[in-house]
NUKE-954007 format. One line per 10 residues: for each residue z, x, y of N, C-alpha, C, CB. Coordinates in steps of 0.2 Angstrom, whole numbers, plus 5000, padded with zeros to 4 digits. Each point is the difference from the previous one (the first is absolute). Glycine has a CB too. Layout:
% residues N
Z X Y Z X Y Z X Y Z X Y  ...
***
This chain:
% residues 310
5000 5004 4994 5000 4996 5006 5000 5004 5006 5005 4991 4994  4990 5008 5011 5000 5004 5006 5003 4997 5005 4990 5004 4997  5015 5000 5006 5004 4998 5006 4998 5003 5007 5010 4998 4992  4990 4998 5013 4998 5003 5006 5005 5005 5003 4993 4989 5003  5005 5016 5001 5005 5005 5002 5006 4997 5003 4991 5007 5002  5009 4987 5002 5007 4998 5003 5005 4997 4994 4993 4996 5010  5004 5001 4985 5004 4998 4995 5003 5006 4996 4993 4989 5000  5003 5016 4999 5002 5005 4996 5006 5004 5004 4989 5001 4995  5010 4999 5012 5005 5003 5004 5007 4996 5000 4991 5005 5007  5008 4988 4992 5006 4996 5000 5004 5001 4993 4994 4992 5007
5002 5009 4988 5003 5000 4993 5004 5007 5000 4991 4993 4995  5005 5012 5008 5004 5007 5000 5006 5000 5003 4989 5005 5000  5011 4992 5006 5006 4999 5004 5006 4996 4996 4993 5000 5010  5005 4995 4986 5005 4996 4997 5003 5005 4994 4994 4988 5003  5001 5016 4993 5002 5004 4995 5005 5006 5003 4989 4997 4994  5009 5005 5012 5004 5005 5003 5007 4998 5002 4990 5005 5004  5011 4989 4998 5006 4997 5002 5004 4999 4994 4994 4994 5009  5004 5003 4986 5003 4999 4993 5002 5007 4997 4993 4989 4998  5003 5016 5003 5002 5006 4997 5006 5003 5004 4988 5003 4996  5012 4996 5010 5006 5003 5005 5006 4997 4998 4992 5002 5009
5008 4991 4990 5006 4996 4998 5003 5002 4994 4995 4990 5006  5000 5011 4989 5002 5003 4993 5003 5006 5000 4992 4993 4995  5005 5012 5009 5003 5007 5001 5006 4999 5003 4989 5005 5002  5012 4992 5003 5007 4999 5004 5005 4997 4995 4994 4999 5011  5005 4997 4985 5004 4997 4995 5003 5005 4995 4995 4989 5002  5000 5015 4996 5001 5006 4995 5005 5005 5003 4988 4998 4994  5010 5004 5012 5004 5004 5004 5008 4998 5001 4989 5003 5006  5011 4991 4996 5007 4996 5001 5003 5000 4993 4996 4993 5009  5001 5005 4986 5004 5001 4993 5002 5006 4998 4994 4991 4997  5003 5015 5005 5002 5006 4998 5006 5003 5005 4988 5002 4995
5010 4997 5011 5005 5003 5005 5005 4995 5002 4991 5007 5003  5008 4987 4997 5005 4995 5003 4999 4999 5007 5009 5003 4991  4996 4993 5012 4999 4999 5007 5006 5004 5003 4996 4989 4999  5004 5011 5007 5005 5004 5003 5007 4998 4999 4991 5003 5009  5014 5002 4992 5007 4999 4998 5002 4994 5004 5002 5012 4998  4997 4987 5008 5003 4995 5004 4998 4993 4997 5000 5008 5010  4993 4991 4988 4998 4994 4998 5001 4999 4993 4991 5000 5009  5009 5005 4987 5001 4999 4993 5008 4998 4998 4990 5007 4998  5014 4996 5005 5007 5000 4998 5004 4997 5006 4999 5010 4992  5004 4984 5007 5004 4996 5005 5007 5002 4999 4992 4990 5001
5011 5010 4993 5007 5001 4999 5001 5007 4996 5001 4987 5000  5005 5015 5000 5002 5006 4996 5007 4999 4998 4994 5008 5007  5007 4993 4986 5006 4998 4997 5004 5006 4997 4995 4989 4998  5011 5011 5004 5005 5005 4997 5005 4997 4995 4998 5006 5011  5003 4998 4983 5004 4997 4995 5007 5005 5000 4990 4995 4993  5016 5001 5007 5006 5004 5000 5003 4998 4993 5002 5001 5013  5002 5004 4984 5004 4998 4994 5007 4998 5003 4994 5008 4993  5010 4988 5002 5006 4997 5002 5005 5005 5004 4998 4993 4990  5002 5013 5008 5004 5005 5004 4999 5000 5007 5000 5007 4990  4994 4992 5013 4998 5001 5006 5000 4993 5003 4994 5011 4998
5007 4983 4998 4998 4994 5003 5007 4996 5001 4989 5000 4994  5016 5004 5009 5007 4997 5001 5000 4996 5007 5006 5009 4993  4998 4987 5007 5001 4996 5007 5001 5005 5006 5005 4991 4993  4999 5014 5005 5002 5005 5005 4994 5004 5003 5011 5001 4995  4983 4999 5001 4995 5004 5002 4994 4995 5003 5003 5009 4992  4998 4985 5008 4994 4995 5002 4998 5002 5007 5004 4991 4994  5000 5009 5011 4997 5002 5007 4996 5006 5000 5010 4994 5005  4993 5011 4991 4996 5007 5000 4994 5000 4997 5011 5005 5000  4988 4991 4995 4994 4999 4996 4995 4996 5005 5006 5001 4989  4996 4994 5014 4996 4996 5004 4998 5004 5006 5006 4990 4997
4998 5015 5005 4998 5004 5006 4994 5005 4998 5011 4999 5004  4989 5003 4990 4995 5004 4998 4993 4996 4999 5009 5007 4994  4992 4987 5003 4994 4996 5000 4997 4998 5006 5005 4996 4990  4999 5003 5015 4998 4999 5007 4996 5006 5003 5010 4992 5001  4994 5014 4999 4997 5006 5002 4993 5002 4997 5012 5003 5003  4988 4996 4990 4994 5002 4996 4994 4995 5002 5008 5006 4991  4994 4988 5010 4995 4995 5001 4996 5001 5007 5006 4992 4993  4998 5011 5012 4997 5002 5006 4996 5006 5000 5010 4995 5006  4992 5009 4989 4996 5007 4999 4994 4998 4997 5010 5007 5000  4990 4988 4995 4994 4999 4996 4995 4995 5003 5007 5003 4990
4996 4993 5014 4997 4994 5003 4999 4994 4995 4994 5008 5007  5011 4991 4989 5000 4995 4995 5006 4998 4998 4990 5004 4996  5011 4990 5001 5007 4997 4998 5002 5004 4994 4997 4988 5005  5010 5014 4996 5003 5004 4994 5005 4995 4997 4998 5012 5006  5001 4987 4987 5005 4995 4997 5004 5004 4995 4992 4991 5000  5013 5006 4997 5005 5004 4996 5001 4996 4994 5005 5005 5009  4995 4998 4984 5002 4997 4994 5007 5003 4998 4988 4999 4998  5016 4997 5001 5007 5003 4997 4999 4998 4992 5007 4997 5011  4991 5008 4985 4999 4999 4993 5006 5000 4996 4990 5006 5002  5010 4991 4992 5006 4999 4996 5002 5006 4997 4997 4989 4998
4998 5015 5000 5001 5007 4997 4994 5005 5001 5007 4993 4992  4994 5013 5005 4995 5005 5001 4993 4998 4997 5010 5009 5001  4990 4988 4993 4994 4998 4997 4996 4995 5004 5006 5002 4989  4998 4993 5014 4996 4996 5004 4996 5003 5006 5008 4992 4997  4995 5013 5006 4997 5004 5005 4994 5003 4998 5011 5001 5005  4989 5003 4989 4994 5003 4997 4995 4995 4998 5007 5009 4995  4995 4986 5003 4995 4995 4999 4997 4997 5006 5006 4997 4990  4997 5002 5015 4998 4998 5006 4995 5005 5003 5010 4993 5002  4991 5013 4997 4995 5006 5003 4994 4999 4996 5010 5008 5003  4991 4992 4990 4994 5000 4995 4996 4994 5002 5006 5005 4991
4996 4989 5010 4996 4993 5001 4998 5000 5008 5007 4994 4991  4995 5010 5013 4998 5000 5007 5005 4995 5004 4988 5002 4997  5017 4995 5000 5005 4996 5004 5004 5004 5005 5000 4993 4991  5001 5013 5008 5003 5005 5004 4996 5006 5002 5011 4996 4996  4989 5006 5010 4996 5006 5002 5005 5006 5000 4993 4992 5008  5013 5007 4994 5004 5007 4999 5007 4997 4998 4993 5006 5009  5010 5000 4988 5007 4998 4998 5004 5006 5000 4996 4991 4992  5011 5008 5009 5005 5005 5000 5003 5001 4993 5003 4998 5012  4996 5007 4985 5002 5001 4993 5003 5007 4998 4992 4992 4997  5013 5007 4998 5003 5007 4997 4995 5004 4996 5011 4994 4999
4991 5012 5000 4995 5004 4996 4997 4998 4994 5006 5008 5005  4998 4988 4991 4997 4998 4993 4995 4994 5002 5010 5004 4993  4992 4992 5011 4995 4994 5002 4994 5003 5003 5010 4992 5002  4991 5013 5002 4994 5004 5003 4995 5002 4994 5007 5004 5010  4996 4999 4985 4997 5003 4995 4996 4994 4995 5009 5011 5000  4995 4984 5000 4997 4995 4996 4994 4996 5004 5011 4999 4994  4990 5000 5012 4995 4997 5004 4994 5004 5001 5009 4995 5006  4992 5012 4993 4994 5004 5001 4996 4999 4993 5007 5010 5007  4996 4989 4987 4997 4999 4994 4997 4993 4999 5007 5009 4996  4997 4986 5006 4998 4993 4998 4996 4997 5006 5010 4999 4993
4991 5003 5013 4997 4997 5006 4995 5004 5004 5009 4993 5000  4990 5014 4997 4996 5005 5004 5003 5000 5008 4990 4998 4992  5017 5002 5008 5003 5000 5007 5000 5008 5002 5006 4989 4998  4996 5011 5008 5000 5007 5003 5006 5001 5005 4987 5001 5000  5018 5003 4999 5005 5001 5005 4997 5004 5006 5008 5000 4990  4995 4998 5015 4997 5003 5007 5005 5003 5004 4992 4992 5000  5014 5006 5000 5006 5003 5004 5006 4999 4995 4995 4997 5012  5010 5007 4989 5006 5000 4997 5006 5001 5005 4995 5004 4989  5011 4993 5009 5006 5001 5005 5002 5007 5000 5004 4988 4999  4998 5015 5006 5003 5006 5001 5006 5001 5005 4989 5004 4996
5017 4998 5002 5005 5000 5005 4998 5004 5006 5009 4999 4991  4992 4999 5015 4998 5004 5006 4992 5002 5000 5012 5006 5000  4984 4990 4996 4993 5002 5000 4999 5007 4996 4998 4993 5011  5006 5009 4986 4999 5007 4996 4998 4999 4993 5008 5005 5008  4986 4996 4990 4998 4999 4993 5004 5003 4995 4988 4998 5005  5015 5008 4997 5003 5004 4995 5007 4996 4998 4996 5011 5006  5006 4984 4998 5005 4996 4999 4999 4994 4997 5005 5006 5009  4988 4993 4989 4998 4993 4998 5002 4999 4992 4991 5000 5009  5015 5000 4990 5003 4998 4993 5006 4997 5001 4995 5010 4995  5007 4987 4999 5006 4996 4999 5003 5002 4993 4996 4989 5010
5009 5008 4988 5003 5001 4993 5002 4993 4997 5003 5011 5003  4997 4989 4991 5003 4995 4996 5007 5002 4998 4988 4996 4996  5017 5000 5006 5007 5001 4998 5003 4994 4996 5001 5007 5010  5003 4996 4985 5004 4995 4996 5006 4999 5003 4995 5003 4989  5007 4990 5012 5007 4999 5003 5004 4996 4995 4995 5001 5012  5012 4999 4989 5004 4996 4997 5006 4998 5005 4997 5005 4988  5006 4990 5010 5005 4998 5004 5006 5006 5001 4998 4986 4996  5004 5015 5010 5004 5006 5002 5007 5000 4995 4996 5000 5013  5006 4994 4986 5007 5000 4996 4999 4999 4992 5005 4994 5010  4988 5007 4988 4999 5000 4993 5001 5007 4997 4991 4991 5001
5015 5010 4997 5002 5007 4997 4996 5002 4994 5012 4998 5005  4985 4997 4991 4997 5002 4994 4993 5003 5001 5006 4990 4995  4991 5009 5011 4993 5003 5001 5000 5005 5006 4995 4990 4995  5004 5016 5004 5000 5005 5005 4994 5005 5000 5012 4999 5001  4984 5000 4993 4994 5004 5000 4995 4996 4996 5006 5011 5000  4988 4991 5000 4994 4996 4997 5002 4999 4992 4991 5004 5009  5012 5001 4988 5001 5000 4993 5005 4995 4998 4997 5011 4999  5007 4987 5007 5005 4995 4998 4998 4993 5000 5008 5007 5005  4985 4992 4997 4997 4993 5001 4998 4998 4993 4997 5003 5011  5002 5001 4984 4999 4998 4993 5004 4994 4998 4996 5011 4998
5000 4984 4999 5004 4994 4998 5003 4995 5005 5003 5008 4991  4995 4994 5015 5003 4995 5006 4994 4995 5002 5008 5010 5004  4994 4986 5001 4995 4995 5003 4996 5003 5005 5008 4991 4997  4985 5009 5003 4997 5003 5006 4994 4995 5002 5002 5012 4995  4997 4988 5011 4995 4996 5003 4995 5005 5004 5008 4989 5002  4986 5011 4995 4995 5003 5004 4997 4996 5005 4997 5007 4990  4998 4995 5014 4998 4996 5006 4994 4996 4998 5004 5008 5007  4990 4995 4991 4994 4996 4998 4996 5005 4996 5000 4993 5011  4997 5005 4984 4996 5004 4995 4995 5005 5004 5001 4991 4992  4997 5007 5014 4995 5004 5004 5004 5004 5006 4992 4992 4996
5014 5008 5003 5004 5003 5006 5001 5008 4998 5005 4989 5003  4994 5015 5002 5000 5007 4998 5007 5003 5000 4989 5001 5005  5015 4998 5000 5007 5002 5000 5004 4995 4996 4999 5006 5010  4999 4988 4989 5004 4995 4997 4998 4999 4992 5001 4995 5011  4994 5009 4987 4999 4999 4993 4996 5007 4997 5000 4987 5001  4995 5015 5001 4996 5005 4998 5004 5007 4999 4990 4994 5005  5012 5008 5001 5004 5006 5000 5006 5000 4997 4995 5002 5011  5009 4992 4990 5007 5000 4996 4998 5000 4992 5006 4993 5010  4989 5004 4988 4999 5000 4993 4999 5008 4997 4995 4988 5001  5001 5015 5004 4999 5008 4998 5006 5004 5000 4989 4999 5006
5015 4999 4999 5007 5003 5001 5005 4999 4994 4998 4999 5012  5002 4995 4985 5004 4998 4995 4997 5004 4993 5002 4988 5006  4991 5012 4994 4998 5003 4994 5002 5008 5000 4990 4991 5000  5010 5012 5006 5001 5007 5001 5008 5001 4999 4989 5001 5008  5015 4994 4994 5007 5001 4999 5002 5000 4993 5001 4996 5011  4995 5001 4985 5001 4999 4992 4995 5002 4996 5007 4991 5002  4992 5016 4998 4994 5003 4996 5000 4998 4993 4999 5010 5008  5007 4991 4989 5001 4999 4993 5000 4993 4997 5007 5009 5001  4992 4986 5004 5000 4993 4998 4993 4998 4998 5010 4998 5008  4985 5007 4995 4992 4998 4999 4999 4993 5003 4999 5007 4989
5003 4992 5017 4999 4993 5003 4993 4999 5002 5012 5001 5004  4986 4992 4997 4994 4999 5003 5001 4994 5004 4993 5005 4990  5002 4992 5014 5001 4995 5005 5003 4993 4996 4991 5005 5008  5006 4994 4986 5001 4993 4996 5008 5001 4999 4988 4999 4995  5014 5006 5002 5008 5001 4998 5004 4999 5006 4997 5008 4990  5001 4995 5016 5004 5000 5006 5001 4993 5002 4996 5011 5002  4998 4985 4998 4999 4994 5003 5002 4993 4995 4991 5006 5008  5012 4996 4986 5001 4995 4996 5008 4999 4999 4989 5002 4994  5013 4992 5007 5007 4998 4999 5003 5003 4994 4998 4989 5007  5008 5013 4993 5003 5002 4994 4998 5007 4996 5002 4988 4999
4993 5014 5004 4997 5007 4998 5005 5006 5003 4987 4995 4999  5010 5008 5006 5004 5005 5003 5005 4997 5005 4991 5007 4998  5007 4988 5006 5005 4997 5004 5002 4993 4997 4995 5006 5011  5012 4992 4991 5002 4994 4997 4996 4994 5003 5012 5005 4999  4986 4995 5007 4995 4995 5002 4996 5003 5006 5009 4991 4997  4985 5006 5003 4995 5003 5005 4997 4994 5004 4997 5009 4992  5002 4992 5014 4997 4995 5005 4996 5003 5005 5009 4992 4997  4987 5003 5007 4997 5002 5006 5003 4996 5006 4989 5004 4993  5013 4999 5012 5002 4996 5005 4995 4998 5005 5010 5007 4999  4984 4995 5001 4995 4998 5005 4999 5003 5006 5002 4990 4995
5004 5013 5008 4999 5004 5005 5007 5005 5001 4993 4991 5006  5006 5014 4998 5006 5005 5000 5006 4997 5002 4992 5009 5002  5007 4987 5004 5006 4997 5002 5004 4996 4996 4994 5001 5009  5002 4995 4986 5004 4996 4995 5003 5004 4995 4992 4991 5002  5005 5015 4996 5004 5004 4995 5007 5003 5003 4988 5002 4995  5011 5000 5012 5006 5002 5003 5006 4995 4999 4993 5007 5008  5005 4987 4994 5005 4995 5001 5003 4998 4993 4994 4996 5010  5001 5005 4985 5003 4999 4993 5005 5005 4997 4989 4995 4998  5010 5011 5005 5005 5005 4998 5007 4999 5004 4990 5008 4998  5009 4990 5008 5006 4998 5004 5004 4995 4997 4994 5004 5009
5002 4991 4989 5004 4994 4997 5002 5001 4993 4994 4992 5007  5004 5013 4990 5002 5002 4993 4996 4996 4994 5011 5001 5006  4983 4996 4997 4996 4997 4995 4997 5005 4995 4998 4992 5009  5000 5014 4994 4997 5005 4996 5005 5006 5001 4988 4995 5000  5011 5011 4996 5004 5006 5000 4996 5005 5004 5005 4998 4989  4988 5002 5011 4996 5006 5003 4994 4997 5002 5005 5009 4993  4992 4993 5013 4993 4999 5002 4997 5006 5004 5003 4987 5001  4991 5014 4997 4996 5005 5004 4998 4997 5007 4996 5007 4989  5004 4996 5016 4998 4998 5007 4997 5005 5004 5009 4992 4999  4987 5007 5006 4997 5005 5004 5006 5002 5005 4988 4995 4999
5013 5012 5001 5005 5002 5005 5000 4998 5007 5000 5009 4992  4993 4989 5010 4999 4999 5007 5002 4992 5001 4990 5009 5002  5009 4987 4993 5001 4993 5000 5008 4999 5000 4989 4996 4995  5014 5009 5001 5007 4999 4999 5004 5002 5007 4999 5003 4988  4998 5002 5015 5003 5002 5007 4998 4995 5005 4999 5011 4997  4995 4986 5002 4999 4994 5006 5005 4994 4999 4988 5004 5000  5013 4994 4993 5004 4995 4999 5007 5001 5003 4994 4997 4990  5009 5009 5009 5007 5002 5002 4999 4999 5008 5003 5008 4990  4992 4995 5013 5000 5001 5007 4999 4993 5003 4995 5011 5000  5002 4984 4996 4999 4993 5004 5006 4996 4997 4987 5001 5000
5018 5001 4997 5006 4997 4999 5000 4995 4994 5002 5001 5013  4992 5000 4982 5000 4996 4995 5003 5003 4994 4989 4995 5004  5014 5010 4996 5004 5003 4996 5006 5005 5003 4990 4999 4991  5016 5001 5007 5005 5004 5003 4999 5007 4998 5008 4991 5001  4993 5013 5004 5001 5007 4999 5005 5002 4994 4996 5002 5013  5002 5001 4982 5005 5002 4995 5000 4994 4994 5007 5006 5009  4989 4989 4992 5000 4995 4995 4997 5002 4993 5000 4991 5009  4996 5014 4992 4997 5003 4993 4999 5007 5001 4993 4990 4999  5007 5013 4995 4999 5008 4999 4993 5001 4997 5013 5002 4999  4985 5004 5003 4994 5003 4997 5001 5004 4994 4995 5000 5011
5003 4998 4983 5002 5004 4994 4994 5005 4998 5007 4990 4997  4987 5009 5006 4995 5004 4998 4994 4999 5005 5003 5000 4989  4994 5006 5013 4994 5000 5005 4994 5003 4997 5008 5001 5010  4986 4996 4991 4994 5003 4997 4997 5005 5005 4998 4990 4994  4997 5013 5003 4996 5005 5005 4996 4996 5005 4999 5009 4991  4999 4994 5014 4996 4997 5005 4994 4996 4998 5003 5009 5008  4996 4985 4995 4994 4996 4998 4995 4999 5006 5008 4994 4991  4986 5006 5008 4996 4999 5006 5001 4993 5003 4992 5007 4994  5008 4993 5013 5003 4995 5004 4995 4994 4999 5006 5008 5009  4996 4986 4993 4996 4994 5000 4994 5001 5004 5010 4993 4997
4985 5003 5002 4994 5000 5004 4997 4993 5002 4997 5012 4994  4999 4989 5011 4995 4994 5002 4994 5001 4996 5005 4998 5012  4993 4998 4984 4994 5000 4995 4995 4994 5002 5007 5006 4991  4987 4996 5009 4994 4995 5002 4996 4999 4994 5000 5004 5012  4998 4989 4988 4996 4998 4995 4992 5000 5001 5009 4994 4996  4987 5004 5000 4993 5000 5000 4997 4997 5006 5000 5001 4988  5004 4994 5015 4997 4996 5006 5000 5004 5006 5005 4990 4995  4998 5016 5005 5000 5004 5006 4994 5005 5000 5013 5000 5001  4983 4999 5004 4995 5005 5002 5002 5007 5003 4993 4990 5002  5002 5015 4997 5002 5006 5003 5002 5000 5007 4992 5005 4992
5004 4991 5012 5001 4999 5007 5008 4997 5001 4987 4999 5002  5014 4996 4994 5007 4997 5001 5006 5005 4998 4994 4988 4998  5004 5015 4997 5005 5005 4997 5002 5006 5006 4995 4998 4988  5000 5004 5015 5001 5005 5006 5004 4996 5005 4988 5006 4998  5011 4988 5004 5004 4997 5005 5007 4999 4997 4990 4994 5004  5011 5005 4990 5007 4999 4997 5004 5006 5000 4995 4991 4993  5001 5015 5005 5004 5006 5000 5002 5002 5007 4993 5004 4990  5002 4995 5015 5002 5002 5007 5006 4996 5003 4988 5003 5001  5012 4990 4997 5005 4996 5002 5007 5002 4997 4992 4991 5001  5008 5010 4992 5006 5001 4997 5003 5006 5001 4996 4993 4993
5000 5013 5008 5002 5006 5001 5003 5001 5007 4992 5005 4991  5007 4990 5013 5002 5001 5008 5006 4994 5001 4988 5004 5004  5013 4992 4991 5004 4994 5001 5007 5003 5000 4993 4993 4994  5011 5005 5012 5007 5003 5000 5005 4994 5002 4995 5011 5004  5004 4984 4993 5005 4994 5001 5006 5001 4996 4991 4992 5001  5015 5010 5003 5006 5003 4996 5003 4994 4996 5002 5008 5009  4998 4986 4993 5002 4994 4995 4997 5000 4994 5003 4994 5010  4990 5007 4990 4996 4999 4994 5002 5005 4995 4992 4996 5006  5009 5011 4996 5002 5005 4995 5007 4999 4998 4992 5008 5006  5012 4990 4998 5007 4999 4998 5001 4994 4996 5004 5005 5010
4993 4989 4991 5002 4994 4996 4995 4999 4995 5004 4996 5010  4990 5006 4990 4995 4999 4995 4999 5006 4995 4994 4991 5007  5005 5014 4996 4999 5006 4996 5006 5003 4998 4990 5002 5006  5016 4996 4997 5007 5002 4998 5001 5008 5002 5000 4991 4990  4997 5012 5014 5001 5007 5002 4999 5000 5008 4996 5005 4988  5010 4995 5015 5000 5000 5008 4997 5007 5002 5011 4993 5000  4984 5007 5004 4998 5006 5003 4993 5002 4996 5012 5003 5004  4986 4994 4991 4995 5001 4996 4993 4999 5003 5007 4998 4990  4988 5004 5008 4993 4999 5003 4995 5000 4993 5003 5005 5012  4991 4993 4990 4995 5000 4994 4996 5007 5001 4999 4988 5000
5000 5015 4995 4996 5006 5000 4994 4999 4995 5010 5007 5003  4984 4996 4998 4994 4999 4995 5002 5002 4993 4992 5003 5010  5005 4994 4985 5001 5001 4993 4994 4999 4997 5012 4997 5000  4988 5005 4993 4994 4999 4996 5002 4998 4993 4993 5008 5008  5002 4991 4987 5002 4999 4993 5003 5006 4997 4990 4992 4999  5009 5014 5003 5003 5006 4997 5007 5000 5001 4990 5007 5003  5013 4990 5002 5007 5001 5001 5004 4996 4994 4998 5001 5012  4998 4994 4985 5003 4996 4995 4998 5001 4993 5000 4993 5008  4996 5013 4991 4998 5002 4993 5006 5001 4995 4989 5005 5006  5016 4998 4996 5006 5002 4996 5003 4993 4997 5002 5011 5007
4998 4984 4997 5003 4993 4998 4995 4997 4995 5006 4999 5012  4987 5002 4990 4995 4997 4995 5002 5003 4993 4991 4999 5009  5010 5008 4991 5001 5004 4994 5006 4997 4996 4995 5010 5006  5011 4990 4998 5006 4998 4997 5000 4993 4997 5006 5007 5009  4990 4988 4994 5000 4993 4998 4996 5000 4993 5000 4996 5012  4994 5009 4988 4996 5000 4994 5005 5003 4994 4989 5001 5006  5015 5004 4996 5004 5003 4995 5005 4995 4997 4998 5011 5006  5005 4985 4998 5005 4995 4998 4998 4994 4997 5007 5005 5009  4988 4992 4995 4998 4993 4998 4994 4999 4996 5007 4997 5010  4989 5008 4989 4993 5000 4996 5000 5004 4995 4995 4997 5009
***
């Protein structure tokens, strides 16, 4: 069929327009739209330890400040446990979370998440560690060392807690080498301990010891100090019977929903954030600041978890 030159020109223009639209759609699907138009809200997940009533205003303060820096609304999830946070990162329901070292390691493996900053006293990365301590009631004369805890009632924090379960499990195994212990024996009622439970958060374990509901609990030394400083436990109510080696500090970790551009903005904001109330009430270390971190800082915890639980 022969077409006149004008008709041919019109058809070519239509073809060119359609091709341009298709090409633009392909580019859009590959690269996405801009950060501002693509993402309207940013969600942070906190564990029970950081989601206390005393820290509400400080958490809200960070959300407001971060929202202004990012130009988007910042929301908060108060998760029931560490697994819920990791799952939220995996499914994209959370963009960032504040987690302990073991949960950081698990999130790296399960959710392809990435730690970007860690807490550090006075902003010094050399001090970016804490310890797991075993505590008993001060007037409990039967328990003065970790070896005295055998056959007693113990409450760990959460299966995915670093200082509340993973490291304490390792410390117990090391304290009783002849027993040839493993995680299953340690966590089974009537095996190594008379009774084993999980308190859900460090603060609950501390109160269980004070009330006499359990004999021993492992707890973060920084959370213990914070609870005493805030008047939630009396000075001298409990005694430390064992302390672990240093543990990599908690980190802010981002999920797959965070683009490289947004990651850069987050690191810049967090490493310059200096709200004293936030670090005192949420992070539990007055005077602390966030410093850059990476997956390499948590490789030792990844290895320890594999050795004990896999």
